[in-house]
C-alpha positions in Angstrom: 7.8 25.2 52.0 9.0 22.6 49.5 5.5 21.2 49.4 4.0 24.6 48.5 6.7 25.3 45.8 6.0 21.8 44.3 2.2 22.5 44.3 2.5 25.8 42.5 5.1 24.4 40.0 2.7 21.6 39.1 -0.1 24.2 38.8 2.0 26.3 36.4 2.9 23.3 34.2 -0.8 22.3 34.1 -1.9 25.7 33.1 0.8 25.9 30.4 -0.1 22.5 29.0 -3.8 23.5 29.0 -3.0 26.6 27.0 -0.7 24.8 24.7 -3.4 22.2 24.0 -5.6 24.9 22.6 -3.0 25.4 19.9 -3.8 22.0 18.6 -6.5 23.6 16.5 -3.6 24.8 14.3 -3.4 21.2 13.2 -7.1 20.9 12.5 -8.4 21.3 9.0 -12.2 21.7 8.7 -13.9 20.8 5.5 -17.5 20.0 4.5 -19.0 17.0 2.7 -18.6 18.5 -0.7 -15.0 19.6 -0.2 -14.1 16.1 1.2 -15.7 14.4 -1.8 -14.0 16.7 -4.3 -10.6 16.1 -2.6 -11.0 12.4 -3.1 -10.2 11.6 0.5 -10.1 7.9 1.4 -9.2 6.6 4.9 -8.0 3.4 6.4 -7.1 2.1 9.8 -3.5 1.6 11.0 -2.7 -2.0 11.6 -0.5 -4.2 13.8 0.7 -6.8 11.3 3.7 -8.8 10.2 6.0 -6.3 8.4 7.7 -7.8 5.4 10.8 -6.4 3.8 10.6 -7.0 0.1 12.9 -7.0 -2.9 11.4 -5.7 -6.1 12.3 -7.2 -9.5 10.8 -7.7 -13.0 10.7 -10.7 -15.3 8.7 -13.0 -17.5 6.6 -16.1 -17.5 8.1 -19.2 -19.0 6.8 -22.8 -19.6 8.3 -25.4 -17.4 11.0 -27.7 -18.9 9.5 -30.9 -20.3 6.1 -29.4 -20.7 6.3 -29.2 -24.5 4.9 -32.0 -26.6 5.3 -32.4 -30.4 2.6 -34.0 -32.5 3.7 -35.9 -35.6 2.4 -38.6 -38.0 3.9 -42.1 -38.2 3.1 -42.3 -42.0 3.3 -40.0 -45.0 0.0 -38.8 -46.3 -2.5 -36.0 -46.5 -4.4 -34.2 -43.7 -8.1 -35.0 -44.2 -9.6 -33.4 -41.0 -9.4 -29.9 -39.8 -6.7 -29.7 -37.1 -7.2 -27.8 -33.8 -6.2 -24.1 -33.8 -3.7 -22.3 -31.7 -5.1 -21.7 -28.2 -7.3 -24.9 -28.1 -7.0 -27.1 -25.1 -6.1 -30.7 -25.9 -6.5 -33.7 -23.6 -4.0 -36.6 -23.6 -5.1 -39.3 -26.1 -7.4 -36.9 -28.0 -7.5 -37.3 -31.8 -6.1 -34.1 -33.2 -5.9 -34.9 -37.0 -6.5 -37.8 -39.4 -4.1 -38.6 -42.1 -4.9 -40.4 -45.4 -2.1 -42.7 -46.2 -0.3 -42.7 -49.6 -0.5 -46.5 -49.7 -2.9 -47.7 -52.4 -6.3 -48.7 -51.5 -9.9 -47.9 -52.2 -10.4 -45.9 -50.2 -6.8 -45.3 -49.0 -6.3 -46.2 -45.4 -6.7 -43.4 -42.8 -5.0 -43.3 -39.5 -5.8 -41.1 -36.5 -3.0 -39.0 -34.9 -3.5 -38.6 -31.1 -2.0 -36.2 -28.7 0.7 -37.8 -26.6 0.0 -35.4 -23.7 -2.5 -32.8 -22.7 -2.1 -29.0 -22.8 -2.7 -26.0 -25.0 -1.9 -25.8 -28.7 0.8 -23.1 -29.1 1.8 -23.8 -32.7 0.1 -25.6 -35.6 1.9 -26.5 -38.8 -0.8 -28.7 -40.3 -3.7 -27.5 -42.6 -6.6 -29.4 -44.1 -5.5 -31.2 -47.3 -1.8 -30.5 -46.7 0.7 -33.3 -47.5 2.8 -34.4 -44.5 5.8 -36.5 -43.8 6.7 -38.5 -40.6 9.7 -36.2 -40.0 7.5 -33.0 -39.8 6.2 -31.4 -36.6 2.5 -31.0 -37.0 1.8 -29.0 -33.8 3.2 -28.0 -30.4 1.2 -28.7 -27.2 2.4 -27.1 -24.0 1.2 -28.0 -20.5 0.8 -24.7 -18.7 -1.0 -26.0 -15.6 2.2 -25.0 -13.8 4.5 -22.3 -15.1 7.8 -20.6 -14.2 7.9 -17.0 -13.2 11.5 -15.9 -13.8 12.7 -12.8 -12.1 15.9 -10.9 -13.0 17.6 -10.2 -9.7 20.5 -7.7 -9.6 23.7 -9.5 -8.6 24.2 -7.1 -5.7 20.9 -8.2 -4.2 21.1 -11.9 -5.0 22.6 -12.9 -1.7 19.3 -11.8 0.1 17.3 -14.3 -2.0 17.1 -18.0 -0.9 15.4 -21.1 -2.3 12.1 -21.5 -0.6 11.3 -17.8 -0.2 7.9 -16.6 -1.3 7.1 -13.7 -3.6 4.0 -11.8 -4.6 3.9 -11.9 -8.4 1.9 -9.4 -10.3 1.1 -10.1 -13.9 0.5 -6.9 -15.8 -1.6 -8.2 -18.7 -4.0 -9.8 -16.3 -5.0 -6.5 -14.8 -2.2 -6.5 -12.2 -3.6 -9.7 -10.8 -1.3 -11.0 -8.0 -0.2 -14.6 -7.4 2.0 -16.2 -4.8 5.0 -18.2 -5.9 7.8 -20.1 -4.3 11.4 -19.9 -5.3 12.5 -23.3 -6.5 15.9 -22.7 -8.2 18.3 -20.1 -9.8 19.5 -19.8 -13.3 22.6 -21.7 -14.3 24.6 -18.5 -14.9 24.5 -14.7 -14.5 23.6 -12.4 -17.4 26.7 -10.3 -17.9 25.0 -7.7 -20.1 22.4 -6.8 -17.5 24.2 -7.8 -14.3 21.4 -10.0 -13.1 20.7 -13.5 -11.9 17.6 -15.4 -12.8 15.4 -16.5 -9.8 12.8 -19.1 -10.8 9.4 -19.3 -9.0 6.9 -22.0 -9.5 3.3 -20.9 -10.1 0.1 -23.0 -10.2 -2.1 -22.1 -13.2 -5.3 -24.1 -12.9 -7.3 -21.7 -15.0 -4.6 -21.6 -17.7 -4.8 -17.8 -17.7 -1.1 -17.3 -17.2 0.8 -17.5 -20.6 4.5 -17.7 -21.4 6.3 -14.4 -22.0 3.8 -12.3 -19.9 5.5 -9.4 -18.1 5.6 -9.9 -14.3 6.6 -7.8 -11.3 8.0 -9.5 -8.2 7.9 -8.5 -4.5 10.2 -11.1 -2.9 9.9 -11.4 0.9 13.4 -11.4 2.3 12.6 -10.8 6.0 9.6 -10.5 8.3 8.9 -8.9 11.7 5.7 -9.5 13.6 3.5 -7.1 15.5 4.6 -3.9 13.8 2.3 -0.8 13.9 2.1 0.5 10.4 0.0 2.5 8.0 -0.4 2.4 4.2 2.6 4.1 2.6 0.4 6.6 0.8 -0.7 8.0 4.2 2.8 9.5 5.0 3.1 13.2 4.2 6.0 15.6 4.5 9.7 14.7 4.5 11.8 12.5 6.8 12.3 15.2 9.3 8.7 16.4 9.3 6.6 13.3 8.6 2.9 13.4 9.5 -0.4 11.8 8.7 -3.9 13.1 8.8 -6.6 11.4 10.8 -10.4 12.1 10.9 -11.5 14.1 13.8 -14.3 12.3 15.7 -15.8 15.4 17.3 -16.0 17.7 14.3 -17.7 16.5 11.1 -15.6 16.4 7.9 -12.5 17.7 9.8 -9.0 16.2 9.8 -6.2 16.5 12.3 -2.5 16.6 11.4 -0.5 14.1 13.6 3.3 14.1 13.6 4.9 10.6 13.3 8.3 9.0 13.2 8.6 6.6 10.2 10.7 3.5 10.5 11.1 0.9 7.7 9.1 1.3 4.5 8.2 -1.5 2.1 6.2 -1.6 -1.1 2.9 -1.2 0.6 3.2 0.0 4.2 5.3 2.3 6.4 6.3 1.4 9.9 5.4 4.0 12.6 7.7 4.1 15.6 7.3 6.4 18.6 3.9 7.2 17.3 2.0 10.0 18.9 -0.6 8.8 21.4 -3.2 10.4 19.3 -2.8 7.7 16.7 -4.0 4.1 17.2 -5.6 1.2 15.3 -9.2 2.6 15.6 -8.3 5.9 13.8 -9.3 6.7 10.2 -6.0 7.7 8.6 -6.1 9.5 5.2 -4.5 7.3 2.5 -5.7 9.3 -0.5 -6.1 13.1 -0.5 -3.4 13.8 2.0 -1.5 16.0 -0.4 -4.6 18.2 -0.7 -4.8 18.5 3.1 -1.1 19.3 3.4 -1.5 22.3 1.1 -4.8 23.6 2.5 -4.8 26.7 4.7 -7.8 26.2 7.1 -10.2 29.1 7.2 -10.5 30.4 10.8 -14.1 31.2 10.4 -14.8 27.7 9.2 -12.9 26.3 12.1 -14.7 28.4 14.7 -18.1 27.5 13.2 -17.2 23.8 13.2 -16.0 24.0 16.9 -19.2 25.9 17.9 -21.4 23.2 16.3 -19.4 20.3 17.8 -19.1 21.6 21.3 -22.3 23.6 21.6 -20.6 26.9 22.8 -18.7 29.8 21.2 -15.0 29.8 20.4 -12.3 32.4 19.7 -10.6 32.5 16.3 -7.6 30.5 17.8 -10.0 27.6 18.8 -10.1 28.4 22.5 -13.4 28.4 24.4 -14.8 31.9 24.6 -15.1 33.2 28.2 -18.3 34.9 29.4 -16.6 38.3 29.3 -15.5 37.7 25.7 -19.0 36.5 24.7 -20.5 39.6 26.2 -18.0 41.8 24.4 -18.7 40.0 21.1 -22.4 40.4 21.6 -22.1 44.0 22.4 -19.9 44.5 19.3 -22.9 43.2 17.3 -23.2 39.6 16.6 -22.5 37.1 19.3 -19.7 35.8 17.1 -16.1 35.2 18.0 -14.2 37.7 20.1 -11.5 39.0 17.8 -9.9 40.9 20.6 -9.3 37.6 22.6 -5.7 36.8 23.3 -4.0 34.1 21.2 -3.1 30.8 22.7 0.6 31.7 22.6 0.1 34.9 24.4 -1.9 33.1 27.1 0.9 30.6 27.5 3.4 33.4 28.1 1.0 35.3 30.4 0.0 32.3 32.5 3.6 31.1 32.8 4.9 34.6 33.7 2.3 35.1 36.4 3.0 31.7 37.8 6.7 32.3 38.0 6.1 35.7 39.7 3.8 34.1 42.2 6.3 31.4 42.9 9.1 33.9 43.4 6.8 35.9 45.7 6.1 32.9 47.9 9.7 31.9 47.9 10.7 35.4 49.0 8.2 35.4 51.8 9.3 32.1 53.2 13.0 33.1 52.7 12.5 36.1 54.9 10.9 34.0 57.6 13.8 31.6 57.5 16.3 34.5 57.9 14.4 36.1 60.8 
């Protein structure tokens, strides 16, 4: 008797799950090629990667200490050649100006002033024909082949930042171009007015495109965890209690399925997915742009039925369930071979199947109970 009861219980559960599965069409949003394009939908695959926790900060680029060189003349005189202009690149030992001495002579002696170090001309105080003195600074040359990126870290977060940590450094004026820098030291004191501590990152600048005082954004890696299943942060829709993503349906063209997820940690780029639904894996196309449109789209049942019919090659009811032969005949008799509007909904079938199964189980139990008593 126990075997029979177990069999019918399993059968009831199977039928209920089968009917419930039909309700998954409620999470299916059919579009067409034009609607998908107009919605600006872009997809990407989930990934299993190292998940970094990052601290965001802003700051500026500064020249490294000792990189500034001053050019001056050893004698008083007059500039007789046109000096380099601001922005010119100078090599060490290069002649930058020539000075005609005030000492008598015919012609007066002329000396060459060479650059003591290479770099870029940042300031020029000399002009052609201008009188100069040995005490004057003629120009400033700064070596910017390496620069400092100085981040302002809130004092409350400073304990999480250590020398040697890496940061992704985005420079706004270079089209948000990103560089990687290593933390080499901290500032000597905190800024009491802003409540921040300066964290100094060293950047290589071989193309000399990074310039002092450029505005920068820092994403400082403060911890890492390997082999984390995650999606781009923009893929997450809904709130914390009802988070979901949309993935492309592989059976129905230009259709997207809503998949509930549980979101873990979130960094600047990605969101960790924990206890993910089995429907979501690394081969899926997850919507990373256009998800808001899908969240606020009410799917047209006629479009859904049409899409299901084309994908599966047979007729479906308005709720997405497969149309039975009787329903198809009734629909054809009603004039059209379309969906059977009178078909029961998936919820109604769940209740009906479950109720019938329970009654059948009770009937079998009663029969065997009477035999046991007799």
